[in-house]
C-alpha atoms as one frame of an Amber mdcrd trajectory, in Angstrom:
protein
  12.835  -9.405  13.160   9.453  -9.408  14.850   7.424 -12.646  15.486   3.808
 -14.007  16.024   2.391 -17.562  16.595   1.876 -20.465  14.637  -0.164 -23.355
  14.296   1.043 -27.427  15.923   0.329 -29.084  12.769   2.516 -32.108  12.581
   3.589 -34.880  14.707   6.593 -33.964  16.782   9.785 -35.814  16.759  11.118
 -35.960  20.211  14.196 -37.634  18.944  14.682 -35.298  16.531  18.081 -33.247
  15.318  18.433 -30.308  12.743  19.650 -31.243   9.130  21.183 -28.568   7.264
  23.020 -30.654   4.584  22.319 -29.144   0.873  19.115 -30.508  -0.333  17.228
 -31.131   3.246  13.449 -30.131   2.220  11.098 -29.145   4.998   7.259 -28.679
   5.309   6.527 -25.854   8.064   3.779 -24.933   9.858   2.787 -21.373   9.280
   0.344 -19.089  10.620  -3.414 -19.503   9.969  -2.662 -23.507   9.263  -1.088
 -23.045   6.075   1.926 -24.830   5.263   4.960 -23.505   3.533   8.371 -24.885
   2.357  11.902 -24.171   2.911  14.916 -26.571   1.518  18.518 -26.253   2.651
  20.585 -24.519  -0.095  24.594 -25.187  -0.676  25.839 -22.288   2.236  23.521
 -24.052   4.373  21.033 -21.036   4.300  17.156 -22.187   3.649  14.994 -21.162
   0.791  11.456 -21.161   1.328   9.458 -21.355  -1.966   6.269 -19.088  -3.536
   3.642 -21.607  -2.441   1.310 -22.518   0.650  -0.871 -25.618   1.110  -3.378
 -26.675   3.432  -2.193 -30.330   3.076   1.501 -31.485   2.304   2.094 -31.693
  -1.392   4.726 -33.869  -3.316   7.862 -32.801  -3.498   8.227 -32.217  -7.098
   5.067 -29.283  -6.923   7.069 -27.644  -4.123  10.481 -27.914  -5.902   8.859
 -26.551  -9.230   7.815 -23.465  -7.301   9.550 -20.303  -7.489  12.017 -19.398
  -4.536  10.187 -16.677  -2.455  12.839 -15.969   0.215  16.542 -17.098   1.241
  17.191 -16.709   5.004  19.623 -17.926   7.732  17.927 -19.998  10.004  19.458
 -20.980  13.335  20.478 -24.468  13.436  19.495 -25.297  17.082  16.023 -23.711
  16.651  15.059 -26.153  13.413  15.789 -29.381  15.615  13.214 -27.798  18.118
  10.843 -26.912  15.504  10.946 -31.097  14.770  10.631 -31.923  18.376   7.888
 -29.793  18.669   5.512 -30.463  15.200   6.434 -27.165  13.728   8.560 -28.028
  11.398   8.619 -31.567   9.499  11.706 -32.966   7.336  10.415 -34.383   3.926
  14.084 -35.740   2.726  16.377 -34.581   0.320  16.338 -33.188  -3.131  18.190
 -32.310  -5.730  19.197 -28.427  -5.665  17.875 -26.339  -8.801  21.271 -23.827
  -9.951  20.216 -20.579  -8.223  20.612 -22.778  -4.735  23.654 -24.327  -5.646
  25.505 -21.110  -5.583  26.516 -18.700  -1.940  24.019 -15.890  -1.872  24.750
 -12.234  -1.109  24.279 -11.288   2.370  24.404  -7.424   3.918  26.199  -6.682
   7.213  24.718  -3.119   8.230  26.955  -2.542  12.172  25.151  -0.180  14.261
  25.102   3.594  14.510  26.176   3.827  10.812  24.704   3.866   7.006  27.517
   2.320   5.821  27.276  -1.351   4.900  29.599  -4.278   3.550  27.723  -6.933
   1.082  29.626 -10.443   1.812  29.451 -13.431  -0.610  30.795 -16.270   1.231
  34.042 -14.512   3.112  34.642 -12.311  -0.227  33.769  -8.807   1.024  32.694
  -5.945  -0.920  33.377  -2.497  -0.653  31.355  -0.136   1.595  28.303   1.168
   0.419  25.324   2.989   1.918  22.318   1.254   3.215  20.111   3.072   0.500
  22.237   1.758  -2.148  19.409   0.719  -4.700  21.405  -2.461  -6.106  21.265
  -4.078  -2.138  17.353  -3.271  -1.256  16.722  -7.084  -1.808  19.533  -8.729
  -0.082  19.159 -10.097   3.142  21.024  -8.218   6.337  22.888 -10.679   7.961
  20.954 -12.737  10.646  19.608 -16.277  12.017  15.942 -16.332  12.234  14.481
 -18.431  14.635  12.396 -21.771  13.344   9.635 -21.305  15.806   9.456 -17.833
  17.035  10.434 -16.281  13.842  10.218 -17.974  10.598   6.114 -18.513  10.571
   5.635 -14.173  10.521   8.182 -13.789   8.220   6.927 -16.315   5.391   3.468
 -14.706   5.865   4.775 -11.423   5.635   6.734 -12.651   2.921   3.942 -14.477
   0.692   0.742 -12.485   1.425   1.731  -8.823   2.962  -1.405  -7.074   2.772
  -3.610 -10.383   4.508  -0.387 -10.309   7.046  -0.945  -7.129   8.415  -4.309
  -9.033   9.715  -2.782 -12.027  11.032   0.476 -11.111  12.213   1.402  -9.498
  15.312   3.411  -6.442  14.786   3.724  -6.858  11.266   5.388  -3.663  10.962
   8.783  -5.297  12.956   9.684  -7.924  10.766  12.481  -7.158   8.547  14.861
  -9.401   6.428  15.535  -7.454   2.773  17.372  -4.372   3.325  14.321  -2.097
   2.208  12.509  -3.340   5.184  14.826  -3.341   7.451  14.846   0.322   6.589
  11.339   0.667   7.009  11.351  -0.995  10.558  13.752   2.031  11.494  11.495
   4.393  10.317   8.592   2.747  12.145  10.160   2.428  15.277  11.484   6.509
  14.758   7.616   7.288  14.281   6.266   5.118  17.191   9.311   5.586  19.983
  10.615   9.046  20.708  13.148   8.156  22.223  17.097   9.200  21.144  18.469
   5.466  19.839  15.235   5.244  17.945  15.765   8.437  15.978  17.136   8.501
  12.429  20.478  10.621  11.432  20.478  13.620   9.783  21.424  12.433   6.226
  19.037   9.642   6.582  17.133   8.452   2.842  13.333   7.818   3.803  12.154
   4.517   1.733   9.007   6.548   0.765   6.995   3.161   1.877
């Protein structure tokens, strides 16, 4: 997943607990003192919006912004983020239509290039990891709200800028195309058998 630090900008609540009810909106303390926003979708993934601010803005402005990414976030880590002041609960708001539907995610078992797409409990036929139709789908994962999400949001929002602000930016995956690029970079950086790419690997060209 990769990672990076973030500033603690909100007042922590020592009694806070995760709230994954659909529509719950959070502000997230990001790298370089930016504030991002995420809303819990109907399937308990978190949709992060394509905007960032120095101060929290009204919810209507946040919710009018495009969705940048929709990610599985570890439930317990959100409670920890609230207690630390890394996340702040802003309230519960209506969902846009796209967040009322289950998202498609990709299961990529270790040691194979065959993957499965899941929508809820519905499984697709096997396909290959280089299948063009799945490149923007998220790989199945649960990102840590404190240790992983700030760097992920920086890379999603401004990838060129993130190369200067995020430690090990090359290691941050998520969508299939980035997960493929991470594996290519691991093979390039580390001359170890477990990092070498299979003979039938299709390069990303990135």
